N, C-alpha and C positions, 0 to 999 in steps of 0.2 A: 941860484936855484932855477932849474928848467921848469917852465910851466907846461904841464901835460894837457893834452886834448882828451876829449871823451869824459865819461862820467864815472863817479865812484860807485862801488858796490855797497849796499847797506843790508845787513842782516840783523835780526833780533834774536838774542839768546833768551828764549822764553823759560826763565828759571822758575817756572810754575806760577808763583805769585810775585816774585821779585828777588833781587839778590840779597836783600837784608832780612834778617829773621823777623823783624817787626812788620814786614809787609802785610801779613795776615790781618793786622789791626786796621787797615784802611776801611773807612765806612763804605767804600764802593764795592766791597767784597761780601760774600755770604759765607757761612760756616762750611759749606760744601763746595766752594769755588774750585778747590783742588781737582775735583772730579766732575764738576757740573758741565754738561755739554754746552749750555748757553754761554758760559764763561769762555770756553775755548773757541766757540763760534765767534764771539766778539773779538777775541785776539786775532783770529785769522782774517776777519773782515776789516779790522782796523789796519792791519799790516798791508792788506791789498789796497785799501783806500789810499795809503801813502805810496803806492807802487813800489813797496820794498821788495828786494830780491828774494829773501828767504827768512824763515823763522826756524830756529834750532830748538830741539828738545832733547835733554840728556836722558840716558837710561838711569836706573837706580837699582842695581843688583845687590843692595845691602840696606840695612837699617842704620841710618846715620845718628850721630850724637845730636840730640835736639838742641843742645847749647851751641852747636856749630852749623848744623844743616838747617838752612832757612826753610826748606820745603820737604819735610819728612814723608809726605804723601805724594805719590806721583803715579801717573798712568804709564803703561808701556808705550814708547814713542810712536812706533809704526801704527799701532791700533788707534792711538789718539789722533795722529795726523790723517789717518784714513777718514776719520769723521770730519775733520776740518776741510779736507780736500773736497768733500761733497758740497760745501757751502762757499767755496772760493773757486777761482778760475785760473789765476796767473801766479800767485805767490808761491815760491819754492818752499818745500817742507823737508827739513833735514832731521834725521833720526840718528842719535848716537847708539852704537851697539858694539859690544865687546867681542874681540877675536879670541879672548881667553876663555870665555864662558858661553860660547855659541858653537853651533855646528855649521860648517860652510854651506852645505846643501840646503839645510832648513832656512838659514838666514838669506841666502841668495834667492830662494823661492819667495820668501816673505817680502823682501825688498823689491823684487821684480813685480810681484803682484801689486804692491803699493804703488810702484812707479806706473804701471799700466793703468790702474784705476784712477790715478790722479792726473792722467794726461801728460805724463812726462815731467813731473815736478818733484820727484823724490830724490833724496840724496842720503848717503850713509856717511856719518862721521865716524871714522875708524879709530877706536881706542883699544888699549890692551888691559885696562883696569888695574888698579893698584890697591893693596891693603888686604890684610887677613879677613876682616869681616865679610867682604864679598866672597872670598874663597870658601869660607865656611858654609855659605849658603849652597855651595855646590859640592860639599863633602870633602873639601881639601883643607889642610891645616893652614896654608898660606898660598899666595900667588907664586908662580914660577919666578925665577930670577929675571931681571929686566931684559937682558939680551935674549934669553930664551923666549920671553913673551913676544919680542919683536921679530924673532925668527919665525915663530908660529904665525904672527900677524901677516908677515910678508907672503908666506905660503897660502894662508887663508884667503887673502885678497886675490892672489893669482887664481885660486880655485873658483872663487865667486865670479871673477871676470870671465873665466872660461865657461862657466855655466850660463852666464848671461848671453855670451856669444852663441852658445848651443841653442838658445831659444830662437835665435834668428836663422841659424844654419841648419838646424835639425840633426847636427852631428853629435855623436856621443862624446863625452869627456872621459878620457882615460888618464887619470892622475894617480901616481904612486910616489908619494914624497916622504919626507921625514915625519910629518905630523898627520897627513891625511891620505886615505885611499878612497878614490871616488871613481865609479864607472857609471855613467848614465847621463841624462840631460834634463833640462827643465822643459815642462810643457806650457809654461806661462808665455804668452806672446810678447814680443818686444814692444816697448812703449814708443811714443812719438819722439823721445830723445834717444832711443836705442837701448839704453841701460841707465841705472841710477848714477848720479854724479857721486864722486868720491871726495870726501873731505878727510883731513887728518888733523889731530890735535896734540900730538906728543912733541915735547921740546928737547928731548935727549938727542944725542948724535944719531942713534939708531932711528929715532922717530923722524928726524929731519931727513935722513937718507931715504926712508920709506916715502915721505912726502914728495921728495924730489923725483922719485921713480914713478909713483902712481897717483898722487893727489891732484885734483883739479881745484881744490881750495884748501887753505891751511888756516885753522882757527888758532891763531898765535897768542902768545902772552908776552907783551913787551911794555916796560914801564917808561922808557924814555925814547925820544925820537931817534937818538943816535943808535941805541940798541936795535930799534926797529929797522933802521936802514941796513944795519949789518946783517940782521936775520933775513930781510927781504932779498938782499943780494946773494946770500948763501944758498937759500932754497931755490932761487931762480937758476943759479949756476949748477946746483945739483940736478935740477930738471934738464938743463942743457947737457950735462954729463951723461944723462940717461937717454940721450937721443931725442929729447923733447925740445920745445921752444920755451922761453921765459913766459910767454903768454898762456902756456898750457896750465899754469898753476897761479891762482890768485891768493894773495896774502891778506887775511882779515883778522887783525888782532881784536881781542875783546876789549871793551871799554865800559867800565862801571859808571852809571850816570845818576846824578841828582840834579834836576833842572828846575828853574824858577824864573819868574818874570824879571827878577833882578838877581845879581850875584848874592846879595845879602839874603834874599828869600831862599835861594837854593841852598846856601850854607845852613840856614835855620832848618830847612826841611831835612837835610842830611843829619844834623845834630839831633833833631827830635827823633828820627827813626833809629839812630844809633842808641840814643838814651833809652828808648822804649824797648830795645832788645835785651837779651840776656847779658849780664855784666861780663860774663866770661867769653863772649863772642870773639872780641879782638884777640885776646890771648889764645883762644882756641884755633882760629885760622892761622895765626902766626906760628904756633907750635906745629900744626900739621904741615905748613908750607916749608919750614926750615928744618924739620926733623929733630927738633929739640924742645923740651918742655919749657916754654917761655915763662911759665909761672914761677920758675926757679931763678929767673934773672932779676937783678937789682934794677928797679924801674928808673932810677936816676943816675945810672951809669951807662956808658957806651956798651955796645954789644962786644963781648969778649971775642978775641980772635979765634979761639977754638970753636966757637959757635958758627962763625962766618966761614971757616975753612971748609973745603970740599968734603963731602961725606967720605968716611973711611972706605966704604964699599958701595959705590953707586949701584951695584947689582941688587943690593938688599934695601936700599933707601926706599921708604914707603911713600914718599911724597912725589910731586911733580918736579923733575929735574929743571924743566923750563921755568916754572914758577920760582924755584929756589934761586936759580941764576939771576933772574930779574930782580928779586928782592935783595939779594946780597950785593949786587952791583949798585942798587939805589942806596943802600945803607953805607957802603964804602964811600960813595960820592959825597955824602952830606955829613957823615959821622954823628948821627943823632943819639941821644940816650934812648933807652927802650921806651920810656914814657913819651918822649917827643915823637918817636916813630909811630907809636900807636895812635897818637893824636893826629899826626900828619896823614896817616892812611885813611882817616875819615874822608879826606878830600882827594887823595891820590891813588886809591885802590889798594889791592893786595897783590896777588900774582898777576892779575890784569891791571892795567892802568885805570885810574879813576878820573872823573871829570865832574866838577861842581860849578854850575854857572847858568847862563842864559842860553836859549837856542842860538842866538846870534854868536855868542862866544864859542859854542860847540861847533858851529859852522866854520869859524875861524880856525879852530883846532883841526878839523877834518881837512880843510883846504891846505893848511900848513904841512901836515904830514903827507898828504897826497902829492903835493908838488915837490916835496923833499925826497920822494922816492922811498918812503917808509912803508907804504900801504897801497893796496888796490881798493881798499874799503875797510869798514869796521863792522864788527859784530857787537851791536849795542846791547847793554844789559841794564835796564832801568832798575832803580831801587824798589819801586812798586810798579809792576808791569802794567796794570790796568789803566792808570792815568799817565804814566811815563810814556807809554806807546802812543797815546793820543797826542801828546806834545810833539813827539818825533814825527808822526804822520801829518799833523796839521800846522806845525810851526817850523820845525827844522827843515823838512823837505822843501817847502816853498822858498826858504832862504837859499838853499843849495841850488834850486832851479834858477833863481834870479841871478846867481853867480855863474851859471853855465856848468855846474858841477853835477847836475842830476837831471834825468829825463823827466819830461812832463807827463808821459804816459808809458805804459808797457809797450816795448817794441817787439817783443818775442813772446812765445807761448810756453816755452819750457825753461826749466832752471838752467840747463846747459846753455840754452840760447841767451838767457840773461847774462851769464858770466861772459860769454863770447862777445856780447854787444858792449861790454864795459870798456873803459879806457885801455889802450895798449900798456904794456909794462913800462915802468920808468927805466931810463938808461941805468945800466948796472955799474958804471964808473970804472 
């Protein structure tokens, strides 16, 4: 294993209150923490105290199933982060927004405004959105087919980038494509980093191709180190094939966390939070992730081959292709019964990998994956955000600093600067 120089990138996926449904029961929260400015101010300031690179916030263009969606109430990300930007100075602020249910001129203007007012700390996490419930909010019976969504996304991003460039050059954009006709330019001035950073979160072949062409960061879903190394090399090579360098795109898998002062304490915390949540939660996320009603499976039997086989039509599969590939690979590797797998995922995650243990053990995990060439960093997702983030900032980060894996203070002022200052890409083998 080649030891890399430089530091890892650390982001926080701010899943409103936390990634588990029972997060709302934390005594540290109030009934209105979902929308309380003071809560979001605390999250931003804690992340900045830990010199973290960025915090992510997903959009929510649908009403989720309360048995599955841990955070049914959420604010629009760019508006929310605009408030947080006013009380922070360095931490990057990443907003997810759909290319299927937005207009490129409006979104480009909104993101450019957010980027300018935040001092060059804004990023757009590009997604295409899946599922009929979101489509119905926009007067459609269902989302377009997967390939069509990504064709639109590719053109959408090109239009947005051209509009951001127009803010600097003053030249009009004249675009007449398959999905969009735009003539005009933005009046928003460019930010200190020029334009918003682009992240991408899709794990399908089309999604990875888009990431290789345009993304500066990839919010990946990998359950094993071996899978992560393969994905890392694939996307970096796709970037090179698009005339970019491997360093132009940073790979940041999600990592679900339950942390404690001992491993036993961390497992007890994870168990208590799972037990306090809806009984249907585990079955719900598994059904959504694999595209099959897991409640119909025999709990004490292995997964049937017809459930693990690739979707009959990936174009109409309503889940995440990347999540599904990771989960099926994990199931095939260990051959658990359904009950064993559901129990196992309390500690190892779902579509994203999971980690249950101490901050010291988490630092070991980050160091191992980093030097193996599996990641450039992680997008950490605490079970309960408000205290999990405190542990990351005040306990994990100092350990990584002592190991030479993380900076002692911010070296740059913009999010693009943070990413560029991180470690060079690992050798691609």
